[in-house]
C-alpha positions as CSV (number, residue, x, y, z in Angstrom):
1,K,35.6,-21.2,9.0
2,A,33.0,-20.4,6.3
3,A,29.4,-20.8,7.1
4,L,26.7,-22.4,4.9
5,E,24.8,-20.2,2.5
6,E,21.2,-20.4,1.1
7,V,19.7,-18.0,-1.5
8,I,16.0,-18.4,-2.3
9,Q,13.2,-16.4,-3.9
10,S,10.5,-14.8,-1.9
11,G,7.6,-17.2,-1.2
12,E,9.9,-20.3,-1.3
13,N,10.5,-22.7,1.7
14,I,13.8,-23.3,3.3
15,S,15.0,-26.0,5.7
16,I,18.2,-25.8,7.8
17,T,19.4,-28.7,9.8
18,C,22.0,-28.6,12.6
19,A,23.3,-32.1,13.1
20,S,26.0,-33.5,15.5
21,S,27.9,-36.8,15.5
22,N,27.9,-36.6,19.3
23,S,25.0,-38.4,20.8
24,Y,25.4,-36.6,24.1
25,V,23.6,-33.4,23.1
26,T,22.0,-31.8,26.2
27,A,20.4,-28.7,24.6
28,I,20.1,-27.2,21.2
29,A,18.8,-23.9,19.9
30,W,18.4,-21.7,16.8
31,F,19.1,-18.0,16.7
32,K,18.5,-15.3,14.1
33,Q,20.9,-12.4,13.7
34,T,20.4,-9.5,11.3
35,P,23.6,-7.5,10.6
36,G,24.1,-4.9,13.3
37,E,21.2,-6.3,15.5
38,K,21.1,-8.4,18.6
39,A,20.7,-12.2,18.0
40,L,17.2,-13.4,18.7
41,L,16.4,-16.8,20.1
42,I,14.0,-18.6,17.8
43,A,13.5,-22.0,19.3
44,S,15.3,-24.2,21.8
45,A,14.9,-27.9,22.9
46,L,16.0,-29.9,25.8
47,D,14.1,-32.9,24.6
48,S,12.0,-33.7,21.5
49,T,9.5,-30.8,22.1
50,P,10.9,-27.4,20.9
51,Q,10.1,-24.2,22.8
52,Y,9.6,-21.0,20.8
53,H,10.8,-17.6,21.8
54,N,10.4,-13.9,20.7
55,D,7.0,-14.7,19.1
56,F,8.6,-16.7,16.2
57,D,5.7,-19.1,16.5
58,K,3.0,-16.5,15.9
59,S,3.1,-16.5,12.1
60,G,3.3,-20.2,11.8
61,R,6.1,-19.9,9.3
62,F,8.9,-21.0,11.6
63,I,8.7,-24.7,12.6
64,A,11.5,-26.4,14.5
65,A,11.9,-30.2,14.8
66,R,14.2,-31.9,17.3
67,E,15.7,-35.4,17.0
68,Q,18.3,-37.0,19.2
69,S,21.3,-35.2,17.8
70,S,19.9,-32.8,15.2
71,F,17.6,-29.7,15.2
72,T,15.9,-28.6,11.9
73,L,14.5,-25.2,11.4
74,N,11.9,-24.9,8.6
75,I,10.8,-21.5,7.3
76,S,7.8,-21.5,4.9
77,N,6.7,-18.8,2.5
78,A,10.0,-16.9,3.0
79,E,10.0,-13.1,3.1
80,P,12.8,-10.6,2.5
81,S,12.7,-9.8,6.2
82,D,13.8,-13.4,6.9
83,S,17.3,-12.6,5.4
84,A,19.8,-13.1,8.2
85,T,22.4,-15.4,9.6
86,Y,20.9,-18.3,11.5
87,Y,23.0,-19.8,14.2
88,C,22.5,-23.2,15.8
89,S,23.9,-23.7,19.3
90,V,24.6,-27.2,20.4
91,M,25.5,-27.9,24.0
92,Y,27.4,-31.0,25.2
93,Y,27.3,-30.8,29.0
94,T,29.7,-27.8,29.5
95,E,30.9,-27.3,25.9
96,V,29.1,-25.3,23.2
97,A,29.4,-25.6,19.4
98,L,28.0,-23.2,16.8
99,L,26.9,-23.6,13.2
100,G,26.1,-20.6,11.0
101,C,24.0,-20.4,7.9
102,T,23.4,-17.2,5.9
103,V,20.0,-16.9,4.3
104,L,19.2,-14.3,1.6
105,V,15.6,-14.0,0.4
106,L,15.3,-12.2,-2.9
107,K,12.3,-10.1,-3.9
108,D,11.5,-10.1,-7.6
109,P,13.8,-11.5,-10.3
110,V,15.9,-9.0,-12.2
111,E,15.4,-9.0,-16.0
112,L,17.8,-8.3,-18.8
113,G,18.0,-4.6,-19.1
114,G,17.2,-4.1,-15.4
115,D,19.4,-3.3,-12.4
116,T,20.6,-5.3,-9.5
117,T,23.1,-5.2,-6.6
118,L,25.4,-8.0,-5.5
119,Q,26.0,-8.1,-1.8
120,C,28.8,-9.5,0.2
121,S,28.1,-9.8,3.9
122,I,30.9,-10.7,6.4
123,L,30.7,-11.5,10.1
124,T,34.1,-11.3,11.7
125,D,36.0,-10.8,14.9
126,V,36.7,-7.1,15.7
127,S,40.3,-7.9,16.6
128,A,40.9,-9.5,13.2
129,G,42.0,-6.1,11.8
130,E,41.5,-4.6,8.4
131,H,40.4,-6.7,5.4
132,S,40.0,-6.2,1.7
133,V,37.1,-7.3,-0.5
134,Y,37.4,-8.1,-4.2
135,W,34.8,-8.9,-6.8
136,F,35.7,-11.3,-9.6
137,R,33.8,-12.3,-12.7
138,H,34.3,-15.5,-14.7
139,G,32.8,-15.0,-18.1
140,S,31.8,-17.7,-20.5
141,G,34.9,-18.9,-22.5
142,E,37.3,-17.3,-20.1
143,S,39.9,-19.6,-18.5
144,H,40.2,-17.7,-15.2
145,P,38.1,-15.2,-13.2
146,R,39.3,-11.6,-13.4
147,I,39.1,-8.8,-10.8
148,I,36.4,-6.3,-11.7
149,Y,36.3,-4.2,-8.5
150,T,38.0,-3.9,-5.1
151,H,36.9,-2.2,-1.9
152,G,40.5,-1.9,-0.6
153,N,41.6,-1.9,3.0
154,R,38.7,-0.4,4.8
155,S,36.3,-1.0,7.7
156,D,33.9,1.9,7.3
157,E,31.3,-0.5,6.0
158,C,31.4,-2.4,9.2
159,E,29.1,-2.2,12.2
160,K,29.9,-3.7,15.6
161,S,27.3,-5.9,17.2
162,S,24.8,-4.1,19.4
163,E,25.7,-6.4,22.3
164,T,28.4,-4.5,24.3
165,D,30.4,-7.6,25.1
166,S,30.2,-9.1,21.7
167,P,33.6,-9.4,19.8
168,T,32.0,-9.5,16.4
169,Q,31.2,-7.0,13.7
170,S,29.2,-7.2,10.5
171,C,30.4,-5.7,7.2
172,V,28.3,-5.4,4.1
173,Y,29.8,-4.6,0.7
174,K,27.7,-3.9,-2.4
175,L,28.4,-4.0,-6.1
176,P,25.7,-2.3,-8.2
177,K,25.0,-3.6,-11.8
178,R,23.1,-1.2,-14.0
179,I,21.2,-1.9,-17.2
180,L,22.1,-5.6,-17.4
181,S,23.2,-6.8,-20.8
182,L,24.5,-10.0,-22.3
183,S,28.1,-8.8,-21.7
184,D,27.4,-9.0,-17.9
185,A,26.8,-12.8,-18.1
186,G,29.1,-14.9,-16.1
187,T,29.7,-16.1,-12.5
188,Y,30.5,-13.4,-9.9
189,Y,32.6,-14.1,-6.8
190,C,33.2,-12.1,-3.7
191,A,36.6,-12.7,-2.1
192,V,37.8,-11.5,1.3
193,L,41.5,-11.0,2.2
194,M,42.0,-11.0,5.9
195,C,45.0,-12.1,8.1
196,G,46.9,-13.2,5.1
197,E,44.2,-15.6,4.0
198,I,41.8,-15.1,1.1
199,I,38.3,-16.7,1.2
200,F,36.0,-17.0,-1.9
201,G,32.3,-17.1,-1.9
202,N,30.5,-19.9,-3.8
203,G,29.7,-17.6,-6.7
204,T,26.6,-16.1,-8.3
205,K,25.7,-17.0,-11.9
206,L,24.2,-14.4,-14.2
207,D,22.9,-16.2,-17.2
208,F,20.8,-14.9,-20.1
209,E,19.5,-17.8,-22.1
210,G,16.3,-16.1,-23.2
211,K,15.0,-12.6,-23.8
212,N,14.2,-12.0,-20.1
213,R,16.4,-14.4,-18.3
214,Y,16.7,-13.2,-14.7
215,F,19.6,-12.9,-12.3
216,Q,19.6,-16.1,-10.3
217,S,20.8,-15.2,-6.9
218,P,23.3,-12.8,-5.2
219,K,25.3,-14.8,-2.7
220,T,26.3,-13.7,0.8
221,K,29.3,-15.0,2.7
222,T,29.6,-15.3,6.4
223,I,32.9,-15.8,8.1
224,Y,33.2,-16.6,11.8
225,K,35.8,-18.0,14.1
């Protein structure tokens, strides 16, 4: 299943809501996981009053709000260090469901003539085996996207979770773009081929409408089972 994705600029605000159609939610929580690091509990709630953990309430930028069957995490004045996958855990008596959302906070916009790097982040089961990552670009006026680069069958860009009993690993693939020009304009896609299935990201649009039109947002993709 593909998780949600959010890409924002540094200093912006973001709101992620975890909602359930089941009214019998007994507990709900938000976690933050940076690739290769142990997941950190941000806030949890058994009732309408959230409890904060791991000092996430110290800065005042992380605010959680609980309703009957939903839990919203608000992050204000986002910083690059906030880039991570945020997981919402919902418990229905003895059953637990997870929702993932990858958040990438950009630093400064990249201008025409500058450099940037597209990043594809994958969270997958260790037992899933090898996978291939492809980069596509769909240029203006082109009928179909075309492959511009492939990382091939490899797992050397992957790092197993620091939790010894965790079955997951995070993989990060990067595509550098140097001296951006008008010919680089288009929509870029990261695609992952794994277990006979190919999954595409939502795409990243590189559009130069003015002299210093900036690169809008490199997308990340999280895949979990």
